[in-house]
MARBA-671822 format. One record per residue (C-alpha): x, y, z. Coordinates in nm, 4 decimals, padded with zeros to 6 digits. Layout:
// residues N
<<X, Y, Z>>
...
// end
This chain:
// residues 171
<<06.1759, -01.1795, 05.3219>>
<<06.0899, -00.9400, 05.0427>>
<<06.0594, -01.0808, 04.6937>>
<<06.2547, -00.8942, 04.4244>>
<<06.0340, -00.7097, 04.1780>>
<<05.9855, -00.8667, 03.8361>>
<<06.2159, -00.7280, 03.5676>>
<<06.0758, -00.4508, 03.3488>>
<<06.0443, -00.6719, 03.0386>>
<<05.7999, -00.8930, 03.2277>>
<<05.5844, -00.6078, 03.3571>>
<<05.6028, -00.3312, 03.0968>>
<<05.4367, -00.3690, 02.7568>>
<<05.6676, -00.2910, 02.4649>>
<<05.4718, 00.0208, 02.3695>>
<<05.5116, 00.1631, 02.7245>>
<<05.8861, 00.1085, 02.7645>>
<<06.1180, 00.4013, 02.8129>>
<<06.3841, 00.4543, 02.5483>>
<<06.6615, 00.3076, 02.7714>>
<<06.4454, 00.0005, 02.8448>>
<<06.3654, -00.0422, 02.4746>>
<<06.7270, -00.0073, 02.3667>>
<<06.8436, -00.2558, 02.6329>>
<<06.6276, -00.5258, 02.4741>>
<<06.8591, -00.5336, 02.1725>>
<<07.1092, -00.8117, 02.2376>>
<<07.3529, -00.6791, 01.9757>>
<<07.3512, -00.9976, 01.7669>>
<<07.3581, -00.7966, 01.4428>>
<<07.1282, -01.0354, 01.2567>>
<<06.8628, -00.7731, 01.1869>>
<<07.1356, -00.5802, 01.0006>>
<<07.1993, -00.8685, 00.7610>>
<<07.0438, -00.8651, 00.4161>>
<<06.7483, -01.0900, 00.3571>>
<<06.5909, -01.2094, 00.0355>>
<<06.2193, -01.2737, -00.0111>>
<<06.1154, -01.5466, -00.2549>>
<<05.8798, -01.3891, -00.5087>>
<<05.6790, -01.7118, -00.5482>>
<<05.6560, -01.8419, -00.1911>>
<<05.7095, -01.5172, 00.0029>>
<<05.9627, -01.7096, 00.2179>>
<<06.2487, -01.5195, 00.3803>>
<<06.6036, -01.6318, 00.3026>>
<<06.8762, -01.5027, 00.5324>>
<<07.2235, -01.4093, 00.4132>>
<<07.5528, -01.3478, 00.5882>>
<<07.5901, -01.0107, 00.4138>>
<<07.5830, -00.7175, 00.6544>>
<<07.4832, -00.3565, 00.6125>>
<<07.7871, -00.1473, 00.5292>>
<<07.7646, 00.0262, 00.8684>>
<<07.7822, -00.2948, 01.0707>>
<<08.1201, -00.3800, 01.2183>>
<<08.1342, -00.7479, 01.1214>>
<<08.3685, -00.8356, 01.4093>>
<<08.1604, -00.6792, 01.6894>>
<<07.8131, -00.6498, 01.5320>>
<<07.7916, -00.2883, 01.6424>>
<<07.6690, -00.0152, 01.4110>>
<<07.9593, 00.2135, 01.3269>>
<<07.7304, 00.5192, 01.3059>>
<<07.4126, 00.4369, 01.4975>>
<<07.3123, 00.8024, 01.5425>>
<<07.3356, 00.8824, 01.1699>>
<<07.2371, 00.5425, 01.0277>>
<<06.9114, 00.6633, 00.8708>>
<<07.0875, 00.9328, 00.6719>>
<<07.3542, 00.6923, 00.5477>>
<<07.1368, 00.3837, 00.4870>>
<<06.8021, 00.4786, 00.3367>>
<<06.6244, 00.1508, 00.4181>>
<<06.7439, 00.1306, 00.7796>>
<<06.4417, 00.1285, 01.0072>>
<<06.3784, 00.2161, 01.3671>>
<<06.1810, -00.0610, 01.5299>>
<<05.8601, 00.0308, 01.7067>>
<<05.6318, -00.1867, 01.9152>>
<<05.3538, -00.1394, 01.6610>>
<<05.5533, -00.2689, 01.3637>>
<<05.7113, -00.5752, 01.5261>>
<<05.4210, -00.8186, 01.4676>>
<<05.4418, -00.7408, 01.0948>>
<<05.8180, -00.7954, 01.0610>>
<<05.8484, -01.1617, 00.9644>>
<<06.2212, -01.1222, 00.8989>>
<<06.3254, -01.0570, 01.2589>>
<<06.5278, -01.3501, 01.3947>>
<<06.3075, -01.5977, 01.5836>>
<<06.4944, -01.5324, 01.9075>>
<<06.4937, -01.1516, 01.8782>>
<<06.3884, -01.0054, 02.2136>>
<<06.1466, -00.7614, 02.0497>>
<<05.9812, -01.0409, 01.8529>>
<<05.9723, -01.2803, 02.1495>>
<<05.8198, -01.0227, 02.3850>>
<<05.5673, -00.9236, 02.1191>>
<<05.4712, -01.2925, 02.1005>>
<<05.4570, -01.3176, 02.4845>>
<<05.7461, -01.5681, 02.4944>>
<<05.9925, -01.3926, 02.7285>>
<<06.3612, -01.3342, 02.6713>>
<<06.5902, -01.6170, 02.5599>>
<<06.8007, -01.7557, 02.8448>>
<<07.1236, -01.6271, 02.6872>>
<<07.0030, -01.2652, 02.6620>>
<<07.2406, -01.0165, 02.8319>>
<<06.9588, -00.8858, 03.0527>>
<<06.9297, -01.2411, 03.1921>>
<<07.2982, -01.3400, 03.2027>>
<<07.4446, -01.0012, 03.2918>>
<<07.7063, -01.0287, 03.0171>>
<<07.7196, -00.9531, 02.6459>>
<<07.9439, -01.2594, 02.6015>>
<<07.6414, -01.4886, 02.6293>>
<<07.5165, -01.3718, 02.2874>>
<<07.8359, -01.4914, 02.1218>>
<<07.8541, -01.8086, 02.3327>>
<<07.4988, -01.9056, 02.2397>>
<<07.5651, -01.8790, 01.8668>>
<<07.3128, -01.5985, 01.8301>>
<<07.5659, -01.3359, 01.7216>>
<<07.6595, -01.2775, 01.3605>>
<<08.0008, -01.1519, 01.4780>>
<<08.2737, -01.3169, 01.2749>>
<<08.0140, -01.4939, 01.0593>>
<<07.9216, -01.2159, 00.8213>>
<<08.0736, -01.0051, 00.5469>>
<<08.0169, -00.6390, 00.4640>>
<<07.8006, -00.5595, 00.1647>>
<<08.0988, -00.3610, 00.0375>>
<<08.3013, -00.6833, 00.0044>>
<<08.0275, -00.9274, -00.0957>>
<<07.9090, -01.0099, -00.4427>>
<<07.5670, -01.1520, -00.5226>>
<<07.3548, -01.1989, -00.2126>>
<<07.2460, -01.5404, -00.3393>>
<<07.6055, -01.6573, -00.2900>>
<<07.5775, -01.5868, 00.0857>>
<<07.2596, -01.7696, 00.1861>>
<<07.2744, -01.9164, 00.5375>>
<<07.0509, -02.1510, 00.7327>>
<<07.0590, -01.9377, 01.0463>>
<<06.9055, -01.7738, 01.2358>>
<<06.7422, -02.0383, 01.4440>>
<<06.6860, -02.0355, 01.8150>>
<<07.0337, -02.1032, 01.9599>>
<<07.0883, -02.3315, 02.2539>>
<<07.2351, -02.1929, 02.5739>>
<<07.4537, -02.2957, 02.7201>>
<<07.5829, -02.4174, 02.3870>>
<<07.6600, -02.7849, 02.3341>>
<<08.0164, -02.8725, 02.4335>>
<<08.2059, -02.8655, 02.1079>>
<<08.5569, -02.7485, 02.0354>>
<<08.5597, -02.3759, 01.9700>>
<<08.6001, -02.3209, 01.6022>>
<<08.5010, -02.0195, 01.3958>>
<<08.2195, -02.1158, 01.1564>>
<<08.4158, -02.0061, 00.8504>>
<<08.6937, -02.2603, 00.9132>>
<<08.6382, -02.6108, 00.7850>>
<<08.8106, -02.9145, 00.9321>>
<<09.0000, -03.1298, 00.6876>>
<<09.1941, -03.4492, 00.7366>>
<<09.5611, -03.4237, 00.6844>>
<<09.7195, -03.6703, 00.4473>>
<<09.9328, -03.9323, 00.6164>>
<<10.2930, -03.9127, 00.5024>>
// end
């Protein structure tokens, strides 16, 4: 019986990947497109739920990926060489994890075969962010994610993160 070859992300260094391989590593979570704040005193990164104006906040897809650099001056194109220096990438980002020799997270679409696993794991910013065009001060939108999400997620009732449960008053 012939053993299946190892997937490309386990055999090909980041700097040798083809463009399609490189692009397929992006899980589409949208968290790299959220604004971050750096503490001037501690140099710590603080994540916000405020998205780049080009990010569709419902799907976490860039609305103009091909022209994003012309429309958003500080948008960057990730390269293998810069990844070790980017301390603001989410801890479960495939590029960061592979750069750190940690492998893909178990919920990654290349592992599961479906994009739905990103949302199910809690890794996606879809439905949890607001466009910079609608937000006010970034400090008002600080969040305690990203962290490494669990997959499969714990069994909890599905509830969008922006909805808070309240007890109804007994009549």
